[in-house]
ZALO-989002 format. One record per residue (C-alpha): x, y, z; residue in one letter; residue number from 1. Coordinates in pm, whole numbers. Layout:
! ZALO-989002
<<X Y Z> "A" NUM>
...
//
This chain:
! ZALO-989002
<<21797 13016 21755> "M" 1>
<<21571 13289 21886> "P" 2>
<<21512 13589 21697> "A" 3>
<<21717 13890 21811> "V" 4>
<<21482 14166 21915> "S" 5>
<<21575 14524 21974> "A" 6>
<<21708 14551 22315> "V" 7>
<<21584 14850 22498> "S" 8>
<<21869 15063 22629> "N" 9>
<<21753 15268 22929> "P" 10>
<<22017 15534 22873> "A" 11>
<<21907 15580 22506> "A" 12>
<<21553 15659 22621> "N" 13>
<<21674 15937 22840> "R" 14>
<<21692 16287 22702> "P" 15>
<<22047 16407 22626> "A" 16>
<<22194 16607 22929> "P" 17>
<<22149 16970 22892> "R" 18>
<<22480 17168 22881> "P" 19>
<<22526 17350 23210> "R" 20>
<<22503 17725 23169> "P" 21>
<<22837 17904 23175> "V" 22>
<<22827 18125 23477> "P" 23>
<<22852 18496 23394> "E" 24>
<<23162 18661 23515> "P" 25>
<<23123 18800 23861> "R" 26>
<<23180 19170 23926> "P" 27>
<<23506 19231 24110> "A" 28>
<<23446 19236 24478> "V" 29>
<<23653 19493 24675> "A" 30>
<<23918 19334 24869> "R" 31>
<<24008 19468 25210> "A" 32>
<<24373 19530 25092> "D" 33>
<<24273 19681 24757> "A" 34>
<<24386 20052 24728> "P" 35>
<<24125 20313 24763> "R" 36>
<<24032 20519 24453> "I" 37>
<<24086 20838 24658> "E" 38>
<<24452 20740 24726> "D" 39>
<<24511 20625 24369> "V" 40>
<<24378 20943 24219> "L" 41>
<<24571 21161 24476> "R" 42>
<<24893 20992 24388> "E" 43>
<<24856 20924 24022> "H" 44>
<<24588 21173 23913> "G" 45>
<<24841 21419 23740> "P" 46>
<<24981 21127 23553> "M" 47>
<<24629 21017 23435> "L" 48>
<<24549 21371 23340> "A" 49>
<<24855 21387 23120> "R" 50>
<<24763 21067 22961> "I" 51>
<<24422 21187 22898> "A" 52>
<<24571 21506 22748> "G" 53>
<<24784 21300 22515> "S" 54>
<<24462 21163 22353> "Y" 55>
<<24237 21474 22378> "E" 56>
<<24342 21840 22312> "A" 57>
<<24009 22008 22369> "E" 58>
<<23968 22086 22748> "P" 59>
<<23620 21960 22777> "A" 60>
<<23681 21638 22586> "R" 61>
<<24008 21592 22788> "R" 62>
<<23799 21634 23110> "D" 63>
<<23549 21378 22990> "D" 64>
<<23817 21129 22896> "L" 65>
<<23982 21193 23240> "L" 66>
<<23642 21104 23407> "Q" 67>
<<23622 20786 23191> "E" 68>
<<23975 20689 23292> "I" 69>
<<23912 20764 23660> "S" 70>
<<23601 20543 23653> "L" 71>
<<23774 20260 23462> "A" 72>
<<24067 20274 23720> "V" 73>
<<23806 20253 24004> "W" 74>
<<23644 19954 23840> "K" 75>
<<23976 19785 23780> "A" 76>
<<24123 19835 24124> "L" 77>
<<23986 19504 24278> "P" 78>
<<24159 19319 23993> "A" 79>
<<24497 19456 24088> "W" 80>
<<24701 19172 24219> "R" 81>
<<25034 19356 24282> "G" 82>
<<25217 19177 23998> "D" 83>
<<25303 19514 23865> "A" 84>
<<25325 19848 24049> "S" 85>
<<25004 20039 24110> "L" 86>
<<25143 20316 23894> "R" 87>
<<25192 20080 23602> "T" 88>
<<24855 19931 23651> "F" 89>
<<24687 20268 23660> "A" 90>
<<24881 20369 23339> "A" 91>
<<24779 20051 23153> "R" 92>
<<24409 20103 23251> "V" 93>
<<24429 20459 23141> "A" 94>
<<24573 20384 22797> "H" 95>
<<24320 20104 22742> "N" 96>
<<24031 20334 22827> "R" 97>
<<24182 20612 22607> "A" 98>
<<24205 20362 22316> "L" 99>
<<23838 20274 22364> "D" 100>
<<23758 20642 22374> "H" 101>
<<23953 20709 22044> "L" 102>
<<23757 20422 21882> "A" 103>
<<23441 20611 21953> "K" 104>
<<23533 20969 21895> "E" 105>
<<23741 21174 21671> "K" 106>
<<24034 21348 21836> "R" 107>
<<24037 21734 21849> "A" 108>
<<24361 21940 21791> "Q" 109>
<<24493 22162 22045> "G" 110>
<<24804 22298 22207> "D" 111>
<<24808 22207 22576> "E" 112>
<<24860 21872 22738> "L" 113>
<<24738 21983 23075> "H" 114>
<<24682 22316 23263> "D" 115>
<<24969 22455 23464> "E" 116>
<<24988 22741 23696> "H" 117>
<<25288 22968 23598> "P" 118>
<<25547 23029 23863> "D" 119>
<<25489 23396 23953> "P" 120>
<<25853 23431 24041> "V" 121>
<<25988 23302 23718> "A" 122>
<<26118 23522 23448> "N" 123>
<<25820 23578 23206> "P" 124>
<<26035 23540 22897> "F" 125>
<<26172 23198 23019> "R" 126>
<<25811 23110 23117> "H" 127>
<<25684 23196 22765> "A" 128>
<<25977 23011 22610> "E" 129>
<<25919 22704 22816> "A" 130>
<<25540 22713 22755> "H" 131>
<<25612 22726 22383> "Q" 132>
<<25865 22449 22388> "Q" 133>
<<25609 22239 22598> "R" 134>
<<25323 22334 22351> "S" 135>
<<25536 22232 22050> "D" 136>
<<25630 21904 22215> "L" 137>
<<25274 21819 22304> "V" 138>
<<25165 21905 21940> "A" 139>
<<25437 21677 21805> "A" 140>
<<25360 21392 22028> "V" 141>
<<25008 21408 21923> "R" 142>
<<25111 21384 21570> "R" 143>
<<25301 21048 21637> "L" 144>
<<25147 20730 21534> "P" 145>
<<24940 20588 21828> "L" 146>
<<25192 20314 21926> "G" 147>
<<25485 20567 21944> "Q" 148>
<<25266 20807 22121> "R" 149>
<<25179 20576 22391> "Q" 150>
<<25546 20481 22469> "V" 151>
<<25660 20847 22452> "V" 152>
<<25383 20958 22693> "V" 153>
<<25487 20698 22949> "L" 154>
<<25859 20777 22891> "A" 155>
<<25788 21147 22966> "L" 156>
<<25627 21031 23287> "E" 157>
<<25939 20873 23390> "G" 158>
<<25847 20507 23330> "F" 159>
<<26138 20263 23264> "S" 160>
<<26123 20072 22936> "Q" 161>
<<26017 19752 23141> "R" 162>
<<25735 19950 23315> "E" 163>
<<25620 20083 22976> "I" 164>
<<25622 19724 22834> "A" 165>
<<25417 19605 23139> "D" 166>
<<25183 19893 23115> "S" 167>
<<25105 19838 22740> "L" 168>
<<25137 19463 22726> "G" 169>
<<25429 19494 22484> "L" 170>
<<25779 19315 22473> "E" 171>
<<26051 19539 22593> "E" 172>
<<26228 19533 22250> "N" 173>
<<25913 19658 22084> "T" 174>
<<25916 19961 22339> "V" 175>
<<26274 20028 22261> "T" 176>
<<26207 20034 21882> "Q" 177>
<<25902 20252 21910> "R" 178>
<<26099 20509 22142> "L" 179>
<<26380 20517 21900> "S" 180>
<<26151 20584 21600> "R" 181>
<<25960 20838 21792> "A" 182>
<<26276 21028 21902> "R" 183>
<<26400 21036 21548> "R" 184>
<<26060 21169 21424> "Q" 185>
<<26030 21434 21711> "L" 186>
<<26387 21544 21640> "N" 187>
<<26303 21597 21275> "E" 188>
<<25987 21788 21361> "W" 189>
<<26133 21995 21654> "L" 190>
<<26493 22023 21545> "G" 191>
<<26794 21883 21710> "A" 192>
<<26709 22033 22056> "G" 193>
<<26416 21792 22112> "A" 194>
//
């Protein structure tokens, strides 16, 4: 019987295939049907400003955060698929950007959520009382734990619990629980009229 010699395997002599590089994510390309940032800011800018104000009290820092939020919304617009309303999408981007902002900077304390022009026709005593109530509410909302603060800010914006859940990536039951706890806490801090 002939001696068995090592059989040359041509595949074994080839170098191992190199793994193909993973393509880097492509920047979002503006779709023809994507909303324009000008339109989004015109329609939802006041809401975005109030969200920024719920995270930053000092006016200069609040303005900086609003700029960061506006830029984040602009960058995210091409990714909006219409699964949720544009309002919900913008609020989600705003909260996510604000969370990133909080991770980098310490919050400043203050007493106004956003600037408002007083109604010159209004009774000055009622205006002062309403301003004080609003200031007290804003200060109390800022004291809430972050998860409760997020749902309260959106609830004050008129979002439904479903929209809040969609905006924050939460289950609707979680939103209900957080709102309930936040209401109890706000009532305790502000009195039964809150």
